[in-house]
N, C-alpha and C positions, 0 to 999 in steps of 0.2 A: 592119178589126180586130174589128168586131162579130160577124163570122161564125164566129169560133172561141171555144171555151170559154176560161175563165181559171182556171188552177190555181196552188196555192201548196203549201208544205210546212208541216205542223204540227210545231212544234219539239220537243215532248216525245216524240211517237211516231215522227217521221220519215216519217209517212204523207203521200202526195200526195192533196190534196183539191181537188175542183172547187168553185169559188165560186158561190153562188147570187147573181146580180147582179140587184138590185132595179131594177125598171122599165127593164130593159135595152133592150126594144123601143122604149120612149119616148125614151130617151137616144140610141139609134141614130138614130131619126128626127130628133131635134133636131140632132145633130152631123153626120149624113150627108146630110140633105135640107134642113132648115129653114136651117142655117147657110149653105148655098150658094144655095138658091132663095128663101128668105124671110128675108133678113138682119134686117129690121125685127122680125119676131117673135122670132128668135133673140136679139137684143139685149135685147128686152123680158123674155123669160123668164130670161136670165142677169143681169138687173139686180137691184138690191136689192129693188125693188117686186115684180117677178115672182117672185123666189126666195121672198120672204116670203109671198106669196099661196099659192104651191104648198105651202110648208111648213105654213101654217095649215090648208089643206084636208086635208093628209096626216096631220098629227100630232095634231089635235084630235079625231079620231074616236073615239067610245066603242067599246071592243072586248071581245071575249071573252078574258079574260086568260090562262086556262090554255092555250087553243088557240094563242094567239100565242107564249107562252112555249116551248111545245113546238116550234112550227113554225120559230122562228128560234134556238133553242138557248140560251135564257137560263135560268140556274139561279136559281129564286126564293129558294133557301136562302141565297144570297150577299147578298141585298138587306138594307139597313138597315131600310127601312120595310116595313110590312105589305104583302106583294104584292097583297092584295085591294084596296088603295088605288091601285094602279097601273092605272087604268082607261082611259087614253088612250095612244097611242103616244108623245106628248110626255112623259108621266110615266115611261114605260118607258125612253125615250131619256135622261132626265136623272136616272135612278135612282142612288142612292148604294149602294156595296157595303162590306162589312166587309173592306176591303183589308188591315187589320192582321192579319186571320186568313187570308183566302183568297188573298192576293197577297204572300207572304213576300218579303223583300228580302235580298240577299246580305249577310253580315256583313263581308266584306272592305271596308275603307275605300277601297280603290283601284278598286272597282267603280263603273261608270256604268250607270245603269238605264233601262229603257224608260219613256217618259212616258205610255204608253197601252196598252190592249188593242188590238192592231192587227196589220197586216202590214207588214213592214219590208224596205226595200232599202237598201243601203249604197252610198256613192259617195266620190269624191275629185276635187278640182280640180287635183290635181298632174298634170302632163303624162305622167310615165312610171309612174304608179300603175296596177295591174292593175284598180282599182276606178274608173278615170277615167270620169266621166259629164259631158260638157260640153253645157250647154244642151239637156238631154233633158227633164228635168221642170221646170226653171226656168232663167231667165237670172240669173246670179250678181249682176250689177249691179242689175237690177230687183228682185230679191228683197229686198235690204237697203234699196234706195232710192238713186237715182242720185246724191244729194247726201250720202250717208253715207260720205264718204271714209275717215274714221277706222276704221270697221268693215270696209269693203271692203279696206283695207290689212291690217288685223289678221288676217282670216281667209283671206288669199291663200294658195293651194295647200293649204288645209286639207282636212278630211274631213267627211262629213256622213252622216246617216241619215234616211230618209224613212219616216214611220210613217202608213199609210193606215188610217183608222178606217171601217169599214163601218156601216150604219145600226143594226144590232142590238147594237153594241158599247157597253160602258160608256164614257161620253163626258167624263169628267173627265180633264184632263191633270195629271200629277204631275211633280215636279221630278226631273230626271235626275242633278243634281249639287247640291252645296251651295255657296253663295257669295253675294256681295253684288251686287244689282241696280245697274248703273252707267248703264243707259239702257232705256227702254221707250217705244215709240211705235207708232202705228197708220198703216198705209198703205192708201189707198182702192183699190178695184178692183171686179171683177165677181164673179159667183157661179157659176163653171163647175163642171160635175160632176167628181167624183173617180173615176167609173167608168173602169177601165183603157183601154177603147176610146176614151172621150172624151179621156183624157189623151194617148194617142198621136196621136189626130186633131188635137187643138188645138196640141200642142207647147208646152212650157213654161208650162202654165196656172198653176202654183202662184205664179208671180211676177207674174201678171196678176190674181189674186184679191185680195180684201180680206184683210188679215193684220195680226197684232200681233207685233212684234219685241221680244224681251227679251234684253238682253245681261247676262250674269252673270260677274263677276270671281270666279274660284274660288281665286285665289292671295292669299287673305286669311286671317286667323286662323279656324280651324275650317272653312275651305273645303275643297273636294276636291282642290286643287292640280292642276288641269288647264288652267290659263290661262283666257282668255276663252272662254265657251261662249254661243252664240246659240241661243235657242228661238223658233221662228217658228210661230205658230198661224195656220192658213189656213182661211178659210171656204170653203164649197162650196155647190152648188145645194141650196136649202131650209134652209141654215144661216142663223139669224137674226143671231147675233153670238157673239163670244167674251167671256165674262164672267169677269173676274179675281176670284178668291175663294180666296186662299191661307189654309190652316188648318193650325195646328201640332198640334192635338189632334183627331183624326178629322175631322169636318166642322164643328167648333164654331167660333164666332166668326170667320167668314170675313172676310178684309180684302182691299182692292184692292191690287194690286201696284204699288209706286212706287219711284222711284229712291232708293237708300240703304238699302232694305230687305234684310235677310239672310234668305235662303231655305234651309231645311234640305232634305236630299235625300229623295226618295221620298214627299213629301207633296202633297196636292191644291193645284194652283195656279190652275186655270181650268176653265171648263165651256163646251163647244160647245152652242149652242141653235139649232135641232135639225137633223139631217140627217147625211150623211156628211161627212168632213172630213179634214184632213191636218196633221201636225205634222212639222216639220223641225228637227233638232238639228244644229248645225254647230260643229266643233271646230277649233282652230288646228293648223297643221302640226306633225306630230311629237309631239303631246301625248297621243294615245290609240291603243290597238290594239284593233280590233274583235274580237269573239268569233269563234273559228275556225269554228264550225258555221254561223253566219249567212253568213260568206263562202263556205263550201263549198256551201251550199244555193243561193246565187245562180247557180252555174254547173252545177247538176244537170242531166244529160241526161234527156230523155224526159219533161219536165214542160212542159205546154202553157200558156205564159204569153203574154198579149196584149202585155206589155212586150217580151218577147223578140222576138216576131214583128214588132211595130211599129218597134222601134229597131234591129233587125238584129244583136243581141248577146244573150248569155244574161243574163236579168234575172228571176230567180225570187224571189218574196217568201217570207218565213218568218213564220208566225203566232207573235206573242210576247205575253206578258202584261205589264201594268203592273208596274213595279218589279222586273222580272227583268233579268238580266245582259245587257247589249249590248256592253260594252267595258271594258277596263282602262286605268287612267292609266299613262302612261309616266313613269317617274322622270327628272326633270331635275336633274342634279347641278350 
């Protein structure tokens, strides 16, 4: 899967883009050679210790800011802080943006919004759904935790969206819906890469990586009325951790997310530190309808996707921005 390029569709323009895959040769060696021939090295690198060491070496390097901004496509005008102070990859990675100005949110109260600047693929657990993806990116039971029977039953036959954040992206996660947190817990795991070639090679890595699961009840006063919604924040190679820091006013007075807390839609919830990473949003059966352009793009012909090639079915990502529309809530009478 590493021998082919990986393309996605830019949502606003409809343009097909080829992704610049960071450290693709190194990830290819790790997953195509070391995993088979040097399993001890592979386990060390994808462990918490190995991932943290790689992250430190990569993200604490002093850099030439303007050259980096240009090369990876970051707009310094979006940044809250003075771009001159963003003098390491880690600081760029953890940057804050003026999302209230540069990432507008739909006014429609029925809109469900993207949690991140990312590339998204949609799926369903329902057997007859055209979006059915079973055990491709994750194992359903493992993702929630094998002992979480309440949530495994609640989201049975539901729909999901996978948001893949690449290293240059803004790495705060925002809330996709409004509602009350009824459960939040962490599951231990490894730190596998989110490179599309590695995902296809590893098979269901997202449910094997360390992750934080947040269950939000949106059928409460002032909630989005979309039933239970699961937000799963998944670490990856060179990601240190997921830091919960919910803010109701820009980035001011961040708070840890706890059970019983009400979360408003479209606001910062957490921060990945640092590296590429993935957020999965899961909905209950029949409660949402995904945006038509995102569905249409997934099946676009002539787009060279490593996911399509590896899984033997059309799977083309669309690049979306945080707080942009991804779905509408289905009215339940």
